[in-house]
C-alpha positions as CSV (number, residue, x, y, z in Angstrom):
1,X,29.3,-56.3,-20.6
2,X,29.9,-59.2,-18.4
3,X,28.6,-62.9,-18.8
4,X,28.2,-65.5,-15.9
5,X,30.6,-68.5,-16.5
6,X,27.7,-70.6,-17.9
7,X,26.7,-67.8,-20.1
8,X,23.2,-68.0,-19.1
9,X,23.2,-64.6,-17.4
10,X,24.4,-61.2,-18.9
11,X,24.8,-57.8,-17.3
12,X,26.2,-54.5,-18.5
13,X,25.4,-50.9,-19.4
14,X,24.0,-49.8,-22.6
15,X,24.6,-46.1,-23.7
16,X,22.0,-44.1,-25.4
17,X,23.8,-42.9,-28.5
18,X,20.9,-40.4,-29.1
19,X,21.2,-38.8,-25.1
20,X,23.8,-37.1,-23.4
21,X,26.9,-38.6,-21.8
22,X,26.1,-41.1,-19.5
23,X,22.5,-41.8,-20.3
24,X,21.2,-45.4,-21.3
25,X,20.6,-48.0,-18.8
26,X,21.7,-51.0,-16.9
27,X,20.4,-54.4,-18.2
28,X,20.6,-58.1,-17.0
29,X,19.2,-60.9,-19.0
30,X,18.9,-64.5,-18.3
31,X,18.8,-67.2,-20.8
32,X,17.5,-70.6,-20.5
33,X,20.4,-71.7,-22.7
34,X,23.7,-70.4,-23.7
35,X,23.7,-68.0,-26.9
36,X,19.9,-68.3,-26.9
37,X,18.9,-64.9,-28.6
38,X,15.7,-64.5,-26.3
39,X,16.1,-63.8,-22.8
40,X,14.0,-65.4,-20.3
41,X,13.6,-62.6,-18.1
42,X,15.3,-59.0,-18.0
43,X,15.7,-56.3,-15.4
44,X,16.0,-52.7,-16.7
45,X,17.8,-49.9,-14.9
46,X,18.0,-46.0,-16.2
47,X,21.4,-44.7,-15.7
48,X,20.2,-42.3,-13.0
49,X,19.2,-45.3,-10.7
50,X,20.5,-44.9,-7.5
51,X,23.9,-47.3,-7.9
52,X,23.3,-48.8,-4.0
53,X,19.8,-50.2,-5.5
54,X,21.5,-52.0,-8.8
55,X,24.2,-53.0,-6.3
56,X,21.8,-54.8,-4.0
57,X,20.1,-56.6,-7.0
58,X,23.1,-57.5,-8.4
59,X,24.3,-59.0,-4.9
60,X,21.3,-61.0,-4.3
61,X,21.5,-62.5,-7.9
62,X,24.8,-63.5,-7.3
63,X,24.3,-64.8,-4.0
64,X,21.5,-67.1,-5.7
65,X,23.7,-68.0,-8.7
66,X,26.5,-69.1,-6.4
67,X,24.4,-71.2,-4.1
68,X,22.8,-73.1,-7.3
69,X,26.3,-74.7,-7.7
70,X,25.7,-76.5,-4.6
71,X,22.0,-77.4,-4.9
72,X,19.5,-78.5,-7.1
73,X,17.8,-75.4,-7.4
74,X,17.6,-73.3,-10.2
75,X,17.2,-69.6,-8.8
76,X,17.9,-67.8,-12.2
77,X,14.4,-69.2,-13.2
78,X,12.9,-71.3,-10.8
79,X,11.1,-69.1,-7.7
80,X,8.4,-70.0,-6.0
81,X,8.2,-66.7,-3.9
82,X,5.1,-64.8,-3.5
83,X,4.8,-61.5,-5.2
84,X,3.8,-60.2,-1.8
85,X,7.1,-60.3,-0.9
86,X,8.2,-57.4,-3.4
87,X,6.0,-55.1,-2.2
88,X,5.5,-55.8,1.8
89,X,8.8,-53.7,2.1
90,X,6.7,-50.9,0.5
91,X,3.7,-51.5,2.7
92,X,5.7,-51.4,5.7
93,X,7.2,-48.1,4.8
94,X,3.7,-46.5,4.4
95,X,3.2,-46.7,0.8
96,X,-0.3,-46.7,-0.2
97,X,-2.2,-49.4,-2.4
98,X,-4.6,-49.7,-4.9
99,X,-6.0,-52.1,-7.2
100,X,-7.0,-51.3,-11.0
101,X,-9.3,-52.8,-13.7
102,X,-6.9,-54.0,-16.1
103,X,-4.7,-56.6,-13.9
104,X,-2.4,-53.9,-12.4
105,X,-1.9,-53.1,-9.0
106,X,-0.4,-49.8,-7.8
107,X,1.8,-48.8,-4.8
108,X,2.9,-45.3,-4.3
109,X,5.1,-43.7,-1.8
110,X,4.0,-41.3,1.1
111,X,5.5,-38.3,-0.5
112,X,4.3,-39.5,-4.0
113,X,7.6,-39.3,-5.6
114,X,7.9,-42.8,-6.4
115,X,5.4,-45.6,-7.8
116,X,5.7,-49.2,-8.4
117,X,3.0,-50.5,-11.0
118,X,2.4,-54.5,-10.9
119,X,0.8,-55.8,-13.6
120,X,0.1,-59.3,-12.1
121,X,-2.1,-60.6,-15.1
122,X,1.3,-60.0,-17.6
123,X,2.7,-63.5,-16.7
124,X,2.3,-65.0,-19.9
125,X,4.2,-62.5,-21.6
126,X,7.5,-60.8,-21.5
127,X,6.5,-57.1,-21.0
128,X,7.5,-55.4,-18.0
129,X,5.3,-56.8,-15.2
130,X,7.0,-54.7,-12.4
131,X,7.8,-50.9,-13.5
132,X,9.2,-48.3,-10.7
133,X,9.7,-44.8,-11.0
134,X,10.8,-41.7,-9.2
135,X,10.7,-38.2,-9.5
136,X,7.9,-35.9,-11.2
137,X,5.2,-38.2,-12.9
138,X,5.7,-36.2,-16.0
139,X,9.4,-36.6,-16.1
140,X,10.5,-39.1,-13.8
141,X,14.3,-39.1,-12.6
142,X,14.7,-42.8,-13.1
143,X,12.8,-45.9,-14.0
144,X,13.6,-49.7,-13.2
145,X,11.7,-52.7,-14.8
146,X,11.2,-56.1,-14.5
147,X,9.5,-58.8,-17.0
148,X,7.0,-60.8,-15.9
149,X,9.5,-64.2,-15.5
150,X,12.1,-62.3,-13.2
151,X,12.3,-64.0,-10.0
152,X,10.6,-62.2,-7.2
153,X,13.2,-62.5,-5.1
154,X,15.5,-60.1,-7.0
155,X,12.3,-57.8,-7.4
156,X,12.2,-57.7,-3.7
157,X,15.9,-57.2,-3.1
158,X,15.2,-54.0,-5.4
159,X,12.5,-52.8,-3.8
160,X,13.7,-53.2,-0.3
161,X,16.7,-51.4,-1.3
162,X,14.4,-48.5,-2.2
163,X,13.0,-48.2,1.2
164,X,15.4,-49.1,3.3
165,X,17.1,-46.7,5.9
166,X,20.9,-46.6,5.6
167,X,22.0,-43.1,5.1
168,X,23.9,-42.3,1.4
169,X,26.9,-40.2,0.9
170,X,25.6,-37.4,-1.6
171,X,27.0,-34.1,-2.9
172,X,24.5,-31.2,-2.9
173,X,24.6,-31.1,-7.2
174,X,23.7,-35.0,-6.9
175,X,20.5,-34.1,-5.4
176,X,17.4,-32.7,-8.0
177,X,16.8,-29.4,-6.8
178,X,13.0,-29.8,-7.1
179,X,13.3,-32.9,-4.6
180,X,16.0,-31.4,-2.2
181,X,13.3,-30.4,0.2
182,X,12.7,-34.1,0.8
183,X,16.1,-35.2,1.8
184,X,17.0,-35.8,5.4
185,X,20.8,-35.1,6.5
186,X,22.8,-37.2,8.5
187,X,26.2,-37.1,10.0
188,X,29.2,-37.4,7.5
189,X,31.3,-40.7,8.1
190,X,34.1,-40.7,10.2
191,X,37.7,-40.1,8.9
192,X,40.5,-42.3,9.5
193,X,43.8,-40.8,11.1
194,X,45.5,-38.8,8.4
195,X,42.6,-37.4,6.9
196,X,41.3,-40.5,4.4
197,X,37.7,-40.9,4.5
198,X,36.9,-44.4,6.1
199,X,34.9,-46.5,3.3
200,X,32.0,-48.5,4.1
201,X,31.7,-52.3,4.2
202,X,30.8,-53.8,1.3
203,X,26.9,-54.9,1.4
204,X,26.2,-58.6,2.2
205,X,24.2,-60.8,-0.2
206,X,21.0,-59.7,1.8
207,X,19.5,-56.2,0.8
208,X,21.5,-53.6,2.3
209,X,19.0,-50.5,4.3
210,X,19.8,-47.2,3.0
211,X,17.5,-44.0,2.6
212,X,16.8,-43.3,-1.2
């Protein structure tokens, strides 16, 4: 578990004692006051969520947290970014959009492997207002969620990372068998002289482009 210097932001991995080794979730919680028991908002990612997407979420969060030290804003809580910023990357990537009858809208990937549900009428509660899952609908590979007061800026960092196009390094065993036919292959990174693999640069504070 890690906490910000102001003790209002806490993030860490919570293992699932009833599951297999490695099961659990990455949880980030923002509190209005240090040591306050109830979080103002929470972001949760299954352990199986691609690590690059969790990185991009935390990188965006850290960027604005550091910026707040030199400004009058408080981007941990006060965000006037419109919800469209979170789902525009999906629409631009060809996702379909439908609106339900219960205050929710749905965004589905072209291959039907991923679904984002935005409960836009849940602004007065701490229930997940943004819920995303990938894989077979009956048994998703991973889930991610953000409660209603999560600044849209951080949700947008996650959705943009989800549909971005930079290749990722994966072994065959890292790709679930029933979704391998959806994978697109790219050349492996160049190796440095002496046989060591050249490490990619760390992602900047803006969302890096990657293929999921």
